[in-house]
C-alpha positions as CSV (number, residue, x, y, z in Angstrom):
1,M,64.4,-154.6,-62.7
2,Q,62.9,-156.0,-66.4
3,N,63.4,-160.0,-64.8
4,T,62.3,-159.4,-61.6
5,A,58.8,-157.2,-62.9
6,L,58.3,-160.1,-65.0
7,S,59.0,-163.0,-62.5
8,K,56.7,-160.8,-60.5
9,L,53.6,-160.9,-63.1
10,F,54.0,-164.5,-63.7
11,T,53.9,-165.8,-60.3
12,T,50.5,-163.9,-59.7
13,S,49.2,-164.4,-63.7
14,P,49.6,-168.5,-64.2
15,F,47.3,-167.9,-67.8
16,L,50.1,-166.3,-69.3
17,L,52.8,-168.7,-68.6
18,P,52.9,-172.1,-70.3
19,W,54.9,-171.8,-73.8
20,F,57.2,-169.2,-72.3
21,L,58.2,-171.7,-69.5
22,L,58.3,-174.9,-71.0
23,R,60.5,-173.8,-73.7
24,S,62.8,-172.3,-71.3
25,G,63.2,-175.5,-69.5
26,F,60.2,-175.8,-66.6
27,S,58.4,-179.0,-66.3
28,R,54.5,-178.9,-67.2
29,A,54.1,-180.5,-63.5
30,A,55.4,-177.3,-61.6
31,L,53.6,-174.9,-63.2
32,P,50.3,-173.7,-61.3
33,F,47.7,-175.3,-63.9
34,G,44.8,-177.1,-63.0
35,L,44.4,-180.8,-64.1
36,V,44.2,-181.9,-67.9
37,R,40.6,-183.0,-69.0
38,R,39.7,-185.8,-71.5
39,E,36.8,-186.0,-73.2
40,L,35.8,-188.5,-75.9
41,S,32.7,-188.7,-78.3
42,C,31.8,-191.3,-81.1
43,E,31.2,-190.3,-84.7
44,G,27.5,-189.1,-85.0
45,Y,27.4,-187.6,-81.4
46,P,28.3,-184.2,-80.0
47,I,31.5,-183.6,-77.3
48,D,30.5,-181.5,-74.7
49,L,33.2,-179.9,-73.0
50,R,33.0,-177.4,-69.9
51,C,34.9,-175.4,-66.9
52,P,33.9,-174.3,-63.9
53,G,32.7,-171.0,-62.7
54,S,33.9,-168.2,-64.8
55,D,36.8,-170.2,-66.2
56,V,37.8,-171.0,-69.6
57,I,38.6,-173.7,-72.1
58,M,41.9,-173.8,-73.4
59,I,42.4,-176.9,-75.8
60,E,45.7,-179.1,-75.2
61,T,45.2,-181.9,-77.9
62,A,42.5,-183.0,-80.2
63,N,42.3,-185.9,-83.0
64,Y,39.6,-187.0,-85.1
65,G,39.8,-190.6,-86.5
66,R,40.9,-193.2,-84.9
67,T,44.2,-194.9,-83.0
68,D,42.7,-197.8,-81.0
69,N,40.4,-200.6,-81.9
70,K,38.7,-201.0,-79.0
71,I,37.3,-197.3,-78.8
72,C,33.7,-196.8,-80.2
73,D,32.6,-199.8,-81.4
74,A,31.9,-200.6,-84.9
75,D,32.0,-203.5,-87.6
76,P,35.5,-204.6,-87.6
77,F,36.7,-203.9,-90.8
78,Q,35.4,-200.1,-89.5
79,M,37.8,-200.1,-86.8
80,E,40.6,-201.8,-88.6
81,N,42.5,-198.6,-89.3
82,T,44.1,-197.5,-86.0
83,N,46.3,-195.3,-87.8
84,C,43.6,-192.7,-88.8
85,Y,44.6,-188.9,-87.6
86,L,43.4,-185.3,-88.8
87,P,46.2,-182.6,-88.2
88,D,43.6,-180.0,-88.6
89,A,41.8,-181.1,-85.8
90,Y,43.4,-179.1,-83.3
91,K,43.0,-175.5,-85.4
92,I,39.4,-177.0,-85.9
93,V,38.5,-177.1,-82.1
94,S,40.6,-174.5,-80.6
95,Q,38.9,-172.0,-83.2
96,R,35.4,-173.4,-82.0
97,C,35.9,-173.8,-78.3
98,N,39.1,-171.5,-76.9
99,N,38.2,-169.0,-74.5
100,R,34.7,-170.3,-73.5
101,T,33.6,-171.5,-70.6
102,Q,31.4,-174.5,-72.2
103,C,31.2,-175.9,-76.0
104,V,29.7,-178.1,-78.1
105,V,31.7,-179.6,-81.0
106,N,29.6,-182.3,-83.2
107,T,31.7,-185.2,-84.1
108,G,31.3,-185.6,-87.9
109,S,31.8,-184.6,-91.2
110,D,29.9,-181.5,-91.1
111,V,32.7,-180.3,-88.7
112,F,36.0,-182.3,-89.9
113,P,37.4,-183.1,-93.0
114,D,37.1,-187.2,-93.7
115,P,40.7,-188.1,-93.0
116,C,39.9,-191.9,-93.4
117,P,36.7,-192.8,-95.3
118,G,35.2,-196.3,-94.4
119,T,36.5,-195.7,-90.6
120,Y,34.6,-195.5,-87.8
121,K,35.9,-192.4,-86.0
122,Y,36.2,-190.6,-82.8
123,L,36.9,-187.2,-81.1
124,E,39.3,-187.1,-78.6
125,V,40.1,-183.8,-76.9
126,Q,42.4,-182.7,-74.1
127,Y,41.9,-179.1,-72.3
128,E,42.7,-177.3,-68.8
129,C,40.4,-174.5,-67.6
130,V,41.9,-171.7,-66.8
131,P,40.9,-168.0,-66.0
132,Y,39.7,-165.6,-68.8
133,I,41.8,-162.5,-68.2
134,F,40.1,-159.3,-69.7
135,I,42.6,-156.4,-70.0
136,C,41.3,-153.3,-69.1
137,P,41.5,-150.7,-72.2
138,G,41.9,-147.9,-70.6
139,T,40.9,-144.7,-69.7
140,L,37.5,-143.6,-72.1
141,K,38.0,-140.8,-73.9
142,A,35.7,-140.6,-76.9
143,V,32.3,-142.5,-77.9
144,G,32.2,-142.7,-81.6
145,D,29.1,-142.4,-84.0
146,P,26.7,-145.3,-83.6
147,T,26.3,-148.7,-86.0
148,L,22.7,-149.3,-87.0
149,V,22.4,-152.9,-86.7
150,F,18.2,-153.2,-86.5
151,E,15.0,-151.1,-86.4
152,A,12.8,-153.1,-83.8
153,E,9.7,-152.8,-83.3
154,Q,9.3,-152.2,-80.0
155,Q,10.8,-148.7,-78.4
156,S,12.2,-149.9,-75.6
157,G,14.2,-153.2,-74.8
158,A,17.7,-154.2,-74.1
159,W,20.1,-156.8,-76.1
160,C,23.8,-158.0,-75.3
161,K,26.0,-160.8,-75.7
162,D,27.8,-162.7,-72.8
163,P,31.2,-161.3,-73.0
164,L,32.3,-165.2,-71.2
165,Q,31.3,-166.8,-74.6
166,A,33.6,-166.4,-77.7
167,G,30.4,-167.0,-80.3
168,D,28.4,-164.8,-81.9
169,K,25.1,-165.2,-79.8
170,I,22.7,-162.4,-79.2
171,Y,20.4,-161.9,-76.5
172,F,17.4,-159.7,-77.2
173,M,15.1,-158.8,-74.4
174,P,12.2,-156.1,-76.2
175,W,10.5,-154.5,-73.0
176,T,6.5,-153.3,-72.1
177,P,5.5,-152.8,-69.1
178,Y,4.0,-155.4,-66.9
179,R,4.3,-157.8,-70.1
180,T,8.1,-158.7,-70.3
181,D,8.8,-162.6,-69.3
182,T,10.7,-163.4,-72.4
183,L,14.3,-163.3,-74.0
184,I,14.7,-164.2,-77.8
185,E,18.5,-165.9,-78.5
186,F,19.8,-165.5,-81.9
187,A,23.1,-167.0,-83.5
188,S,24.5,-163.9,-84.5
189,I,23.8,-160.1,-85.8
190,D,23.2,-161.4,-89.6
191,D,20.3,-163.9,-87.8
192,L,18.8,-161.2,-85.9
193,Q,18.9,-158.8,-88.6
194,N,17.0,-161.5,-91.0
195,G,14.5,-162.4,-87.8
196,R,16.3,-165.9,-87.5
197,Q,15.3,-166.6,-84.0
198,T,17.6,-169.4,-82.4
199,A,15.8,-169.9,-79.2
200,T,13.1,-168.3,-76.9
201,Y,13.4,-168.8,-72.7
202,K,10.3,-168.1,-70.7
203,L,11.4,-166.1,-67.8
204,P,10.4,-167.3,-64.2
205,H,9.1,-163.8,-63.5
206,R,8.2,-160.9,-65.4
207,V,10.9,-157.6,-66.0
208,D,11.2,-154.4,-64.8
209,G,13.3,-152.3,-66.9
210,T,15.6,-152.7,-69.9
211,G,18.8,-153.4,-67.1
212,F,19.3,-157.0,-68.1
213,V,22.7,-158.7,-68.5
214,A,24.4,-161.8,-69.8
215,Y,27.3,-163.4,-68.0
216,D,28.6,-167.1,-68.2
217,G,25.6,-168.7,-69.3
218,A,22.8,-166.9,-67.4
219,I,21.2,-163.6,-67.5
220,F,20.3,-161.4,-64.6
221,F,17.2,-159.4,-64.3
222,N,15.3,-157.4,-62.0
223,K,12.1,-159.2,-60.9
224,E,9.0,-157.1,-61.5
225,R,8.0,-155.1,-58.5
226,T,10.9,-156.3,-56.1
227,R,14.1,-154.8,-55.2
228,N,15.2,-158.4,-56.4
229,I,17.9,-160.1,-58.8
230,V,17.1,-163.1,-60.5
231,K,19.4,-165.4,-61.6
232,F,18.3,-167.7,-64.9
233,D,20.4,-170.3,-66.3
234,L,20.1,-171.0,-70.2
235,R,21.3,-174.3,-70.4
236,T,19.3,-175.7,-67.8
237,R,16.4,-173.2,-68.4
238,I,15.7,-172.6,-64.7
239,K,16.0,-169.9,-62.1
240,S,18.9,-170.7,-60.3
241,G,19.6,-167.8,-57.8
242,E,17.7,-164.8,-56.4
243,A,19.2,-161.9,-54.4
244,I,17.6,-158.7,-52.6
245,V,19.0,-155.3,-53.4
246,A,18.8,-154.1,-49.4
247,S,17.2,-150.6,-49.6
248,A,17.2,-150.3,-53.4
249,N,14.3,-148.2,-54.5
250,Y,12.1,-149.7,-57.1
251,H,9.4,-150.1,-59.6
252,D,9.7,-146.2,-60.8
253,T,10.9,-145.1,-57.6
254,S,14.1,-143.7,-59.1
255,P,14.5,-144.8,-62.5
256,Y,16.4,-143.2,-65.2
257,R,15.4,-140.2,-66.7
258,W,13.2,-141.8,-69.3
259,G,11.4,-143.9,-66.6
260,G,10.5,-147.8,-67.8
261,K,10.8,-149.1,-64.5
262,T,14.8,-148.9,-64.9
263,D,15.3,-148.4,-60.8
264,I,18.1,-151.1,-60.9
265,D,20.3,-151.7,-63.8
266,L,22.7,-154.2,-64.2
267,A,26.0,-154.4,-65.7
268,V,29.1,-156.4,-66.8
269,D,33.1,-155.0,-67.3
270,E,36.4,-156.6,-67.0
271,R,35.8,-156.7,-63.1
272,G,32.5,-158.5,-63.6
273,L,29.3,-158.1,-62.4
274,W,27.4,-154.9,-61.1
275,V,24.3,-153.4,-59.8
276,I,23.6,-149.6,-60.2
277,Y,20.6,-148.1,-58.3
278,A,19.6,-145.8,-55.8
279,T,18.7,-146.0,-52.4
280,E,16.7,-143.2,-49.7
281,Q,19.4,-143.6,-47.2
282,N,21.8,-141.9,-50.3
283,N,19.0,-139.1,-51.4
284,G,17.8,-141.2,-54.5
285,R,21.5,-140.7,-55.9
286,I,23.6,-143.4,-57.5
287,V,24.4,-146.5,-55.5
288,L,27.1,-149.0,-57.4
289,S,27.4,-152.5,-55.6
290,Q,29.5,-155.3,-57.1
291,L,27.9,-158.7,-57.3
292,N,29.6,-162.2,-57.1
293,P,27.9,-164.0,-60.2
294,Y,28.0,-167.3,-58.8
295,T,27.0,-166.8,-54.7
296,L,25.1,-163.8,-55.7
297,R,26.4,-162.3,-52.5
298,F,27.1,-158.3,-52.2
299,E,31.3,-157.9,-52.2
300,N,31.2,-154.3,-52.3
301,T,29.4,-151.2,-52.9
302,W,29.7,-147.5,-53.3
303,E,27.4,-144.1,-52.8
304,T,28.0,-141.5,-55.5
305,V,26.2,-138.2,-55.4
306,Y,24.9,-138.1,-58.8
307,D,21.0,-138.0,-59.0
308,K,20.0,-140.8,-60.4
309,R,16.8,-139.4,-61.7
310,S,18.8,-137.4,-64.1
311,A,20.9,-139.7,-65.2
312,S,19.6,-140.8,-69.1
313,N,21.5,-144.1,-68.4
314,A,24.8,-145.7,-67.0
315,F,27.3,-148.6,-67.9
316,M,30.9,-149.8,-66.2
317,V,34.2,-150.0,-67.9
318,C,37.3,-151.0,-65.5
319,G,35.3,-150.6,-62.7
320,V,34.9,-147.3,-63.5
321,L,30.9,-146.1,-63.5
322,H,29.7,-143.6,-66.5
323,V,26.5,-141.8,-66.3
324,V,25.4,-140.8,-69.4
325,R,23.1,-137.4,-69.4
326,S,20.6,-136.2,-72.3
327,T,19.1,-133.2,-72.4
328,Y,16.3,-132.5,-75.6
329,E,15.3,-129.3,-77.2
330,D,11.6,-129.1,-75.6
331,N,13.6,-128.8,-72.6
332,E,14.1,-124.8,-72.7
333,R,16.5,-124.7,-70.0
334,E,19.0,-126.5,-71.6
335,A,20.6,-127.1,-75.3
336,S,19.8,-130.6,-77.2
337,K,22.8,-132.8,-76.3
338,S,24.0,-136.0,-74.6
339,Q,27.1,-136.7,-72.7
340,I,28.7,-138.8,-70.2
341,D,28.6,-135.9,-67.8
342,Y,30.1,-138.2,-64.5
343,V,32.2,-141.5,-63.7
344,Y,32.7,-142.7,-60.7
345,N,36.1,-145.2,-60.3
346,T,35.7,-147.6,-57.4
347,K,39.4,-148.7,-57.3
348,L,40.2,-145.1,-56.0
349,G,36.5,-144.3,-54.1
350,Q,36.3,-140.9,-56.3
351,G,34.1,-139.6,-58.3
352,E,34.0,-136.6,-60.9
353,H,32.4,-134.6,-63.8
354,V,33.4,-134.8,-67.5
355,S,32.4,-133.9,-70.8
356,I,32.6,-136.8,-73.0
357,L,30.3,-136.5,-76.0
358,F,27.8,-139.5,-76.4
359,P,26.0,-139.3,-79.6
360,N,22.2,-139.6,-79.7
361,Q,20.5,-139.0,-83.4
362,Y,17.5,-141.0,-82.0
363,Q,16.7,-139.0,-78.5
364,Y,15.1,-141.9,-76.1
365,I,18.3,-144.3,-74.9
366,A,16.3,-146.8,-73.4
367,A,19.4,-149.1,-72.7
368,V,23.2,-148.9,-72.8
369,D,25.6,-151.9,-72.2
370,Y,29.7,-152.7,-72.2
371,N,31.0,-155.6,-73.6
372,P,34.4,-155.6,-72.0
373,R,35.0,-158.7,-74.8
374,D,35.2,-156.3,-77.8
375,N,34.9,-153.2,-76.0
376,Q,31.7,-152.0,-77.7
377,L,28.6,-150.6,-76.2
378,Y,25.3,-152.0,-77.0
379,V,22.2,-149.4,-76.9
380,W,18.6,-149.6,-77.7
381,N,17.8,-146.2,-78.8
382,N,13.8,-145.3,-79.8
383,F,13.3,-148.3,-81.8
384,Y,17.2,-148.7,-83.2
385,I,19.5,-151.3,-82.2
386,L,23.0,-149.8,-82.4
387,R,26.7,-150.6,-81.6
388,Y,29.4,-148.3,-80.6
389,N,33.3,-147.9,-81.0
390,L,34.8,-146.4,-78.0
391,E,38.4,-144.9,-77.8
392,F,40.7,-145.5,-75.0
393,G,43.6,-143.2,-73.9
394,P,46.3,-144.1,-71.3
395,P,44.7,-146.0,-68.5
396,D,43.7,-145.0,-64.8
397,P,47.1,-144.3,-63.0
398,G,45.5,-144.3,-59.9
399,E,47.1,-147.3,-58.3
400,G,50.5,-146.1,-59.5
401,K,51.7,-149.3,-60.7
402,T,53.4,-149.8,-63.7
403,W,52.8,-153.8,-65.4
404,F,53.0,-155.6,-68.7
405,S,50.2,-156.8,-70.9
406,F,51.0,-160.0,-72.8
407,S,49.6,-162.0,-75.7
408,M,50.1,-165.5,-75.7
409,K,50.8,-167.7,-79.0
410,R,51.7,-170.9,-79.3
411,D,55.8,-170.3,-79.9
412,Q,56.3,-166.9,-77.9
413,I,54.9,-164.6,-75.4
414,V,54.3,-161.2,-76.8
415,I,54.4,-158.0,-74.9
416,I,51.4,-156.0,-76.1
417,K,51.7,-153.0,-73.8
418,C,52.7,-151.1,-70.8
419,H,50.6,-149.6,-68.4
420,W,49.0,-148.5,-65.0
421,V,46.8,-149.9,-63.1
């Protein structure tokens, strides 16, 4: 039984295969992998590794040195040593590039120790593009107390990371009505805290609301005064697509409770890119659509019974919508509190009311974004930039099927957990 289950898993999940099967006597040619790609750059120049779509880089080999006297021409004496190897090159490049859709590495002493002084070296890398697999962490059980990251100058805005990029880049967008058209990039949280900007991007349109997200090298946002979603490529700095959210209410017709033109909210999770909005046909209640980030086609849509104007914000985890509702002391009918009080499971097509405490000491939640790479919430709340840890329990058993999660290492595959999906 166990061998059968593992066989089925490996058949459908080639990303988990290589070292286990290679050590079991399987030839590499028989495995369902893509072509091995080769890139080379001479000393002093960057090497640029890229994968299509949402596939990510897996480094196969890397060497910084020289093994050929015809590559990267230089003075003859700088090309004589063709036995120049840096054993740590594989580790260095893997740490920088694995699990990223694109990666740029400078070929030189600022990245690599010098294995052969006096020799003109080059960096040669072989890699594959493989699917990045997010493992659902389970059913959300609790939201931890927030960690204060930064105090902004603006009361509202949004900040996030790109879950398909392994680096520490932060994307930061303060929001001001009718004047928001700039995205700020920071290399890390430390740079954000110290105001060291890496780049700024002038967007092709002004932005409505605080619902932007970053996904696979692009940002997605609601174009001002429209029901349109714009895709903006961060590498080329141009608009690469636009999609209309049919029938969606927009521009403060059905915003979240605090307003802010938050009619159309975007979210990302383990299963992709989502749009959270409301329609007149659904009587102003939340509608949820899954959007293909590459074709910008809507793949499926679900209608819920939750009034969008009653929600303070919402986010997605593992294909499940989580709605945050806050009540404040100035509302005499209700005690001041914040909680996740509704979830909608898109796999089951079912919603239910729940009660999960959501710490909200600043009482003005402008944006809540979940990152499936680190399983944290990125929140903007009344000038304060916050992160929340989440606690998960046994995964949703809705589909009633057991499978295994694996962690792949070079010499072994380790079972992490057995769970339901």
